[in-house]
N, C-alpha and C positions, 0 to 999 in steps of 0.2 A: 185388464182389457180383453177383450175377445181376439181371437186370431184372426189375420186378414185372409180371403181364400189362397188357397197354396197350389200353385202348377209346376209339374217338371220344369226345369230350366230350359232355355232354347240353346243355341248355338250361339248364338250373341252374348247371354249371361255368362256361361263356361267361358268364353273369351275373354269376358272382363275380369272373373275371377281367375282368372292364370295369371291375368295381370296385379290384379290386386295382392295375391301372394308373393308374386314373385321378390326375393331378395330375402324373405324369411323362411317360407318352406322350402322343402328339400324338393327335386323333382326325384324321386327314390328312384333305385333300379327294380328291372323286372328281372329275374334271376330264372334258369332253368333247375330246376330241385335234381339234386344227385343221389339216386340211393330210392328214389322211389315206389311206388306199385309198378311191375311189371304189366305194360300193354299201355300206358298212357302219360301223355308228358305234360309235367304239371311244371309251370311257372308263379314264381311268388313274388309279390309284390310288396317289397320289403316298408311297407312305411311305419315298421317301426324304428326304422333309425330317422325317423324326422326331430325335428327338436322338441325336447320332450318326452319321445318315444312313440308320441300318435300323430294318426292321422288327423287328430281332431284340429290342431292347428290351422290347417285348411279354411276349413268352413267360419272358424271362431274367426279369423283375421278379415276372410271376406266380408264378413255379415258387419263389423265394426268400420269397415273400410268403405261401405256400401251406405252408412248411416250418415244423416245430416251432425254434424260436430256439437252443433247446440243441443241435438236433441241428449249427448252423450254427460252436458258438462257435470251431472248429478250422476254420472258412475252407472256401472254395468249391475246387473241382477240376474242370476240362473242357478236352474236344480241339475247340479251333475252326480253321478257315480264319483267323478275324480278328472277324469281326461279331459271332457269338454272344456271342463271348470279350470282344469291347468291351459289349455291352446288361448282362452276365452284372457283368463290373467294376463298371459303373455301377452295377448293384441293390447288389451287394455293399458297395460303398462308401458308397451311401446306406443303409444299414442297421448297418453299422460293422464288417464281420468283413472279413478279406484273402482275397483270389481269387487261384488261378494257373493260368495256360493255356498248355496246349501245342498249339504250332502246329505246320502242316507247313514243312518249308523252302524250298516254294514259295511262300508265301502270300506277299503283299506286305510290304516294308519297310514302308509307313507304316502298318500295322494294326498290327503289331509296338511301331512307336514310340506309337500309340493307346493301346495298352494301358497300355505301363508310363506314359505319363501319366495314365493311371485307375488309378494305382497298382496293378497286380495286377503278379504275376510274370510272367512271359514265358520257357517252354523251346521252345528250338526243335528239332525233329527231323526224319530223312529220313521220306518220305511212308508208308512200311510200317508204321515202326516209330512212328508218328502214328496210325496205324492201329488197330494194337494197341490201345495204348491208350484209342481209342475205343471199340474191342468189347468190351477186360473192364475197362473203367471202372478203372483205376489206373493211377499209376506210381506205381516205387518212389521212397523218400521223400519221398509227400505224404503226408499223409495227412486230406486235406480231403473235406468229402462228395465225391462225384463226382455232376457233373449235365450229364448228357447234350443237348447240343445238341438234338438230333430226339425221342427216343424215350423223352422223360418224359410224363406223362398232362397233369401242370401246363402245360409247354411248348406241348403240342399245343393245348389249350382257350386260351391266351394267343394261338397264331395265329391261333386262330377268330373271335377277336373283330374282325379283319378284315374274316372273310364277312360279321359280324352287321353291320357301318358299311356293309359296302357294301348290303345286301336293303333298309338304312332312307334310304340314298341315291339307290338308283336301281332301285327295284322290278324294272323290262322291262329283262330282257336275256338271252341263249340262250347265252352259252359266259364262264367263267372260265379266263384263263389264269394258268399261274405259271411260277413256279422251281422244278426239282428237284434237292436237293441229297443231301438224307436222308430223305424226305419227310412233315416236319414239317407244312410249309405249306399242300403240299394236303389230307393229312387233317385238319389244323385246318379252314381255309376248306371244303373239299368235306365235311366234318359238318354245317355248317351250311346248303348248297345241299343236300345229301340229304335234311335233316329239311324241308327250309322252302320249298325250290324242287327237286326231284327231277331236272325235267325240263332242268336246267340241264348244260350237257359242262364235265367240269373238263379241262383240258388244260395238261399240265403239258412247260415247255420245257427241254431239258437242252443243254448243252454237245457238239457235235461228238468233244469229248475225252474225253466217258465219260455211256457212256447206260444205265445198269443199269435205269431204272423202262420205259422201251422194250423192251428186254431180257427183264424180268420181264413185261410184259403181255404179251409174245408166245408167250413159252414158259407162261406159267401160274404160274410159281414165280419167287425169286430164281435171278437167275444171273451169273456172276460175267464182267465185261466187261476189256478193257483201259482203263487210268487212264493217259491222255499229259497230261504237263505244259502247262500253255496258258496266257493270258493272262486268261483266267477261271476266278483263283482261290478264287471263295467257291463254287462248287458241282462236284458233280461226284465220283463215288465208283468204286468197283470193283464192288459188289454193293448190292443195298435190304438193307438189315437182314432177318434174320429177323423178328424182334419187329415192326418195320413194315409186312410186308409186306400181312397181311392186312387192315389199314387202311388201305395205298394201292391194293390190289384194288379196297377199297369205294370210295375216293371220286376216280380217279382215269380217265377213259376214254379216254385215248388222250398217248401223249407225241412231242413235232413235236424234230427236234435240227436249231438251223439249224445253216447251213456258215460255216466259221471264213473259207473263200477268198470266200463273198461278203461277207461282213461286212467284210473286211479294208480296205476304202478308206474305212470310215463310222467311225472311230476317235478323231474328233478332238474330246477331253471334255476341258474345262476341269476340271486336276485341283483336286482337296480343294474342288470346290462341291459342295451339297447340294442346286441346283436343277436339276441336271439328271439324268436315268437313268443308273446307271454298266453295268460290262461285261455284266451281268446282264439291267438293263430293254432294253438294244440288243439282245438276244435276242429276250428275249420280243415284240419289236414283229415283228420279223423272222417269229417263230414265226406271232404271230397273221395277218399277209399272208398266209401259205401256208393255216392254215385259213379264211380268211378264200376265198381262188379254190376250195377246196373245198367252200364254202357255196352259192357264186355256179355251179359245177358239180351241184350240185343244183336250181338253179332256186328258191332258197331264196322263198317266198309274199312274204317283207317283207322289210325291210331288216335283214341279223342286227345285233346288238346286242352286243358283248362286253367284259367289265371285263380290263382288263391293270394284272397289279401291278409297279407298278417299286419292287423289293425293297429297294434300296439305291442309294447316292452311288457317285460315282468315288473309287477308293482314294486 
């Protein structure tokens, strides 16, 4: 089924999403980082404290809550590296419909196990075949409603609830750093910032293994890039989706890819813990430090303040 036209969520869409997720998703704290780089205040939005350890519960709940229950009788289908799939499986279980999740073969085994524990049917495919499922929104033999993990209006509105909470909790800041997998998170949070705080810079952090956002922003259009399998399995693709590009172009100011080599010695994280940042979170910290050096070079008139989204826990 071809996707419908996407647009950034309105204030009414975000308010409705906040009502839809209430009672399931946690309003996560925004805490100031202690011991960070000098000359900048960093605040951490601790989405790794969500049930299942990821912000993806927000968009998954919102998208199902906005759909006609009759459409959901045959269940739901998605393509996900794990986190959105877990969020969707959780939401589907709550409303009593089956869920099928197609995962790429490089995704963490712990995520596939988590999906099965939530009652989802798990189908593992090579990355290229998984990408085809994602872009065609279908998989032979499965007739559940396909829920795209990124390119759905209700998914983006669910992500935008994070931005609304940030502004309520910390009204003064200069930049927001978010991960980039497909653009749904920067589009959601960025929609709130563009509407209420247009001066705030939106910075996306990408894996060095795949940098489609950097390529698209540099070339002014989606550009195919190599995708290398890496330990950061929850983000990265070969291109910005065509339907997402207008939203990404409107909400993302720049992309920052940290280095695997420079991060190599800092991967000591307790597995299975939701109280520490996961692989993506550690990438964002490094990206923000790079952004801070740029701010210092411009002799910012006051201490910069930035919001860093820790979107998932270790797999």
